[in-house]
Backbone as XML, in Angstrom:
<?xml version="1.0"?>
<chain id="A" units="angstrom">
  <residue number="1" name="VAL">
    <atom name="N" x="84.801" y="153.310" z="307.115"/>
    <atom name="CA" x="84.479" y="154.480" z="307.919"/>
    <atom name="C" x="84.640" y="155.745" z="307.089"/>
  </residue>
  <residue number="2" name="SER">
    <atom name="N" x="85.718" y="155.828" z="306.317"/>
    <atom name="CA" x="85.977" y="157.062" z="305.574"/>
    <atom name="C" x="84.985" y="157.276" z="304.435"/>
  </residue>
  <residue number="3" name="SER">
    <atom name="N" x="84.123" y="156.297" z="304.146"/>
    <atom name="CA" x="83.122" y="156.494" z="303.095"/>
    <atom name="C" x="81.962" y="157.367" z="303.569"/>
  </residue>
  <residue number="4" name="PHE">
    <atom name="N" x="81.790" y="157.519" z="304.892"/>
    <atom name="CA" x="80.697" y="158.357" z="305.377"/>
    <atom name="C" x="81.130" y="159.451" z="306.347"/>
  </residue>
  <residue number="5" name="MET">
    <atom name="N" x="82.427" y="159.558" z="306.624"/>
    <atom name="CA" x="82.920" y="160.669" z="307.437"/>
    <atom name="C" x="84.378" y="160.938" z="307.096"/>
  </residue>
  <residue number="6" name="THR">
    <atom name="N" x="84.808" y="162.145" z="307.317"/>
    <atom name="CA" x="86.183" y="162.532" z="307.029"/>
    <atom name="C" x="87.073" y="162.189" z="308.214"/>
  </residue>
  <residue number="7" name="LEU">
    <atom name="N" x="88.155" y="161.458" z="307.938"/>
    <atom name="CA" x="89.136" y="161.149" z="308.974"/>
    <atom name="C" x="90.298" y="162.122" z="308.858"/>
  </residue>
  <residue number="8" name="LEU">
    <atom name="N" x="90.713" y="162.662" z="309.977"/>
    <atom name="CA" x="91.806" y="163.622" z="310.014"/>
    <atom name="C" x="92.986" y="163.025" z="310.765"/>
  </residue>
  <residue number="9" name="PRO">
    <atom name="N" x="94.199" y="163.533" z="310.503"/>
    <atom name="CA" x="95.367" y="163.041" z="311.256"/>
    <atom name="C" x="95.115" y="163.167" z="312.755"/>
  </residue>
  <residue number="10" name="GLY">
    <atom name="N" x="95.391" y="162.101" z="313.488"/>
    <atom name="CA" x="95.179" y="162.095" z="314.927"/>
    <atom name="C" x="93.854" y="161.496" z="315.358"/>
  </residue>
  <residue number="11" name="ASP">
    <atom name="N" x="92.926" y="161.279" z="314.408"/>
    <atom name="CA" x="91.658" y="160.642" z="314.758"/>
    <atom name="C" x="91.913" y="159.230" z="315.268"/>
  </residue>
  <residue number="12" name="VAL">
    <atom name="N" x="91.093" y="158.790" z="316.207"/>
    <atom name="CA" x="91.197" y="157.446" z="316.772"/>
    <atom name="C" x="89.891" y="156.717" z="316.480"/>
  </residue>
  <residue number="13" name="ILE">
    <atom name="N" x="89.992" y="155.491" z="315.973"/>
    <atom name="CA" x="88.814" y="154.676" z="315.702"/>
    <atom name="C" x="88.766" y="153.563" z="316.745"/>
  </residue>
  <residue number="14" name="LEU">
    <atom name="N" x="87.711" y="153.549" z="317.548"/>
    <atom name="CA" x="87.541" y="152.523" z="318.574"/>
    <atom name="C" x="86.511" y="151.519" z="318.073"/>
  </residue>
  <residue number="15" name="THR">
    <atom name="N" x="86.828" y="150.231" z="318.152"/>
    <atom name="CA" x="85.964" y="149.210" z="317.560"/>
    <atom name="C" x="85.352" y="148.249" z="318.568"/>
  </residue>
  <residue number="16" name="GLY">
    <atom name="N" x="85.537" y="148.462" z="319.835"/>
    <atom name="CA" x="84.961" y="147.570" z="320.829"/>
    <atom name="C" x="85.914" y="146.466" z="321.220"/>
  </residue>
  <residue number="17" name="THR">
    <atom name="N" x="85.369" y="145.403" z="321.794"/>
    <atom name="CA" x="86.201" y="144.306" z="322.282"/>
    <atom name="C" x="85.903" y="143.031" z="321.506"/>
  </residue>
  <residue number="18" name="PRO">
    <atom name="N" x="86.887" y="142.155" z="321.384"/>
    <atom name="CA" x="86.653" y="140.876" z="320.696"/>
    <atom name="C" x="85.825" y="139.925" z="321.560"/>
  </residue>
  <residue number="19" name="ASP">
    <atom name="N" x="85.263" y="138.894" z="320.937"/>
    <atom name="CA" x="84.499" y="137.880" z="321.671"/>
    <atom name="C" x="85.331" y="137.277" z="322.791"/>
  </residue>
  <residue number="20" name="GLY">
    <atom name="N" x="84.675" y="137.000" z="323.911"/>
    <atom name="CA" x="85.346" y="136.342" z="325.018"/>
    <atom name="C" x="86.002" y="137.275" z="326.011"/>
  </residue>
  <residue number="21" name="VAL">
    <atom name="N" x="85.971" y="138.567" z="325.742"/>
    <atom name="CA" x="86.576" y="139.535" z="326.654"/>
    <atom name="C" x="85.489" y="140.068" z="327.578"/>
  </residue>
  <residue number="22" name="GLY">
    <atom name="N" x="85.707" y="139.957" z="328.875"/>
    <atom name="CA" x="84.714" y="140.399" z="329.844"/>
    <atom name="C" x="84.880" y="141.865" z="330.190"/>
  </residue>
  <residue number="23" name="PRO">
    <atom name="N" x="84.031" y="142.371" z="331.066"/>
    <atom name="CA" x="84.120" y="143.778" z="331.469"/>
    <atom name="C" x="85.377" y="144.035" z="332.293"/>
  </residue>
  <residue number="24" name="MET">
    <atom name="N" x="85.810" y="145.288" z="332.279"/>
    <atom name="CA" x="86.935" y="145.670" z="333.131"/>
    <atom name="C" x="86.450" y="145.745" z="334.573"/>
  </residue>
  <residue number="25" name="LEU">
    <atom name="N" x="87.316" y="145.354" z="335.488"/>
    <atom name="CA" x="86.973" y="145.342" z="336.907"/>
    <atom name="C" x="87.989" y="146.156" z="337.697"/>
  </residue>
  <residue number="26" name="PRO">
    <atom name="N" x="87.586" y="146.669" z="338.877"/>
    <atom name="CA" x="88.559" y="147.382" z="339.709"/>
    <atom name="C" x="89.817" y="146.536" z="339.911"/>
  </residue>
  <residue number="27" name="GLY">
    <atom name="N" x="90.958" y="147.174" z="339.753"/>
    <atom name="CA" x="92.238" y="146.485" z="339.859"/>
    <atom name="C" x="92.844" y="146.166" z="338.506"/>
  </residue>
  <residue number="28" name="ASP">
    <atom name="N" x="91.999" y="146.118" z="337.453"/>
    <atom name="CA" x="92.521" y="145.921" z="336.101"/>
    <atom name="C" x="93.253" y="147.183" z="335.671"/>
  </residue>
  <residue number="29" name="SER">
    <atom name="N" x="94.101" y="147.060" z="334.669"/>
    <atom name="CA" x="94.740" y="148.248" z="334.110"/>
    <atom name="C" x="94.601" y="148.222" z="332.600"/>
  </residue>
  <residue number="30" name="VAL">
    <atom name="N" x="94.600" y="149.406" z="332.012"/>
    <atom name="CA" x="94.469" y="149.576" z="330.571"/>
    <atom name="C" x="95.657" y="150.392" z="330.103"/>
  </residue>
  <residue number="31" name="SER">
    <atom name="N" x="96.352" y="149.896" z="329.092"/>
    <atom name="CA" x="97.506" y="150.613" z="328.543"/>
    <atom name="C" x="97.300" y="150.855" z="327.059"/>
  </residue>
  <residue number="32" name="ILE">
    <atom name="N" x="97.658" y="152.055" z="326.627"/>
    <atom name="CA" x="97.670" y="152.365" z="325.203"/>
    <atom name="C" x="99.060" y="152.869" z="324.855"/>
  </residue>
  <residue number="33" name="THR">
    <atom name="N" x="99.518" y="152.504" z="323.680"/>
    <atom name="CA" x="100.842" y="152.921" z="323.230"/>
    <atom name="C" x="100.719" y="153.608" z="321.883"/>
  </residue>
  <residue number="34" name="VAL">
    <atom name="N" x="101.339" y="154.758" z="321.766"/>
    <atom name="CA" x="101.431" y="155.466" z="320.498"/>
    <atom name="C" x="102.896" y="155.468" z="320.110"/>
  </residue>
  <residue number="35" name="GLU">
    <atom name="N" x="103.192" y="154.820" z="318.994"/>
    <atom name="CA" x="104.575" y="154.702" z="318.545"/>
    <atom name="C" x="105.217" y="156.080" z="318.419"/>
  </residue>
  <residue number="36" name="GLY">
    <atom name="N" x="106.392" y="156.221" z="318.971"/>
    <atom name="CA" x="107.116" y="157.481" z="318.903"/>
    <atom name="C" x="106.733" y="158.474" z="319.983"/>
  </residue>
  <residue number="37" name="ILE">
    <atom name="N" x="105.677" y="158.171" z="320.742"/>
    <atom name="CA" x="105.234" y="159.082" z="321.804"/>
    <atom name="C" x="105.391" y="158.433" z="323.173"/>
  </residue>
  <residue number="38" name="GLY">
    <atom name="N" x="104.840" y="157.233" z="323.347"/>
    <atom name="CA" x="104.970" y="156.544" z="324.628"/>
    <atom name="C" x="103.734" y="155.757" z="324.981"/>
  </residue>
  <residue number="39" name="THR">
    <atom name="N" x="103.672" y="155.319" z="326.226"/>
    <atom name="CA" x="102.579" y="154.482" z="326.724"/>
    <atom name="C" x="101.878" y="155.173" z="327.879"/>
  </residue>
  <residue number="40" name="LEU">
    <atom name="N" x="100.548" y="155.112" z="327.883"/>
    <atom name="CA" x="99.724" y="155.642" z="328.966"/>
    <atom name="C" x="99.010" y="154.462" z="329.609"/>
  </residue>
  <residue number="41" name="THR">
    <atom name="N" x="99.154" y="154.299" z="330.917"/>
    <atom name="CA" x="98.502" y="153.209" z="331.645"/>
    <atom name="C" x="97.606" y="153.797" z="332.722"/>
  </residue>
  <residue number="42" name="ASN">
    <atom name="N" x="96.358" y="153.332" z="332.768"/>
    <atom name="CA" x="95.403" y="153.753" z="333.790"/>
    <atom name="C" x="94.872" y="152.529" z="334.511"/>
  </residue>
  <residue number="43" name="GLN">
    <atom name="N" x="94.717" y="152.637" z="335.843"/>
    <atom name="CA" x="94.148" y="151.555" z="336.634"/>
    <atom name="C" x="92.651" y="151.778" z="336.783"/>
  </residue>
  <residue number="44" name="VAL">
    <atom name="N" x="91.875" y="150.716" z="336.656"/>
    <atom name="CA" x="90.426" y="150.782" z="336.804"/>
    <atom name="C" x="90.091" y="150.787" z="338.294"/>
  </residue>
  <residue number="45" name="VAL">
    <atom name="N" x="89.241" y="151.727" z="338.702"/>
    <atom name="CA" x="88.768" y="151.803" z="340.085"/>
    <atom name="C" x="87.246" y="151.803" z="340.070"/>
  </residue>
  <residue number="46" name="SER">
    <atom name="N" x="86.639" y="151.474" z="341.193"/>
    <atom name="CA" x="85.178" y="151.502" z="341.261"/>
    <atom name="C" x="84.705" y="152.947" z="341.352"/>
  </residue>
  <residue number="47" name="ALA">
    <atom name="N" x="83.458" y="153.170" z="340.998"/>
    <atom name="CA" x="82.890" y="154.518" z="341.057"/>
    <atom name="C" x="82.851" y="155.029" z="342.490"/>
  </residue>
  <residue number="48" name="ASN">
    <atom name="N" x="82.908" y="154.141" z="343.458"/>
    <atom name="CA" x="82.835" y="154.530" z="344.871"/>
    <atom name="C" x="84.180" y="154.923" z="345.450"/>
  </residue>
  <residue number="49" name="ASP">
    <atom name="N" x="85.268" y="154.702" z="344.714"/>
    <atom name="CA" x="86.611" y="155.029" z="345.224"/>
    <atom name="C" x="86.947" y="156.487" z="345.017"/>
  </residue>
</chain>
């Protein structure tokens, strides 16, 4: 990635999902953790909620 764009401190690189992982559905939750900062968890809801 850094061969064609400049990466700066704090940049996040998202690479998609591995094989066999299905779509997120209402009721699922997604958590991200940043070492030294903490964890953020969000629940997936439908667009109609």
